[in-house]
C-alpha positions, 0 to 999 in steps of 0.5 A: 192453698196455692197462690199467685200474686202479681205486684206493681210497685211505683215505677219512679222508685229505683230498683233498690227502693222497689225491692225494699217495698216488695220485701217489706210486703213479703213479710205480711204473708202469714205462714206462707210456704214454698215462697218464690219471688221473681222480678219481671222488670220495669214496664210502661203502663197502657194508661196511668194508674194512680198518676203513674206511667210505669211500674216494677212488676213482681210475681209471687208464688206460694202456698198458704191458708185461706186468710194468709193474704188478708194483712197483705191486701190491707197494707197494699191498699194503704201503701201509695207505693203499691200501684196494683196487686192481682191475687189468684187463688189457684185452687179456689178459682180453678178448682171444683168450686170454680168449675161449677160456678159460672160467675167464678168461671168468668172472673177466673178467665179474666184474671188468667188472661191478664196474668198470661198477658203479663207473663207473655210480655216478659217472655217475648225476646223480640220486644222485651220493652213492650208495654203491658196492654192490659195492666191489671184492669180494663184497657178502656176506663170505666165510663160514668152513666152520663158518658155512657149515654153520650156514647150511645147517642154518638153511636146512633148518629154515626150509623145515621150518617153512614147510612145517609138516611135521616128519616130512619131516626124517629121518636118512639111514641111507646117509650115511657118518657116520650109517651108522658111528654106527648100526653102532657103536650096534648092535655096542655093544648086541649086546656088552652083550646077550652079557654074563652080567649082561644075559642073567640079566635076561631069565630068567623071574623074574630080578631085575635 
């Protein structure tokens, strides 16, 4: 199988130290043939990855068996000097199996977009020091469930302020949570009205 790997090494290391880390992990690729390694330079990251703001970029291309990257992935996840790695199986992701599987098509497109963006930034003669905008992950960090809820509420009120009509924002009584709240509130009010001390208040001339 044909593999492409983009390897990010800690940018605080010197070029010599980064090359040593890269060569050390090359040896973990079992029975890799037609191996080619290319140094893409030291680049700034669009956002911190493992508290690092820059990284040495390496591109590998080789042929090997389906499990040849297993040991490399294990070691790369343990080594703190490896910031990120992107492994692309050209035959699995872009071959027949990938062409008939919608999930693989979407994942392959995302990987290919990131890969092409890294290579395009390297081949840009006008601005070779431009940071890679995508890195090897989404530009926007993943939000928690609470943060997503706050973001949706903020977007809702942004639309309200832009339209200038606050009457359009109303409680939907058919939502399960609102429906339960209204039912409980109605039951509580009815129970209070049935109590003698509340009934006496409504009698003519009765004082509370």
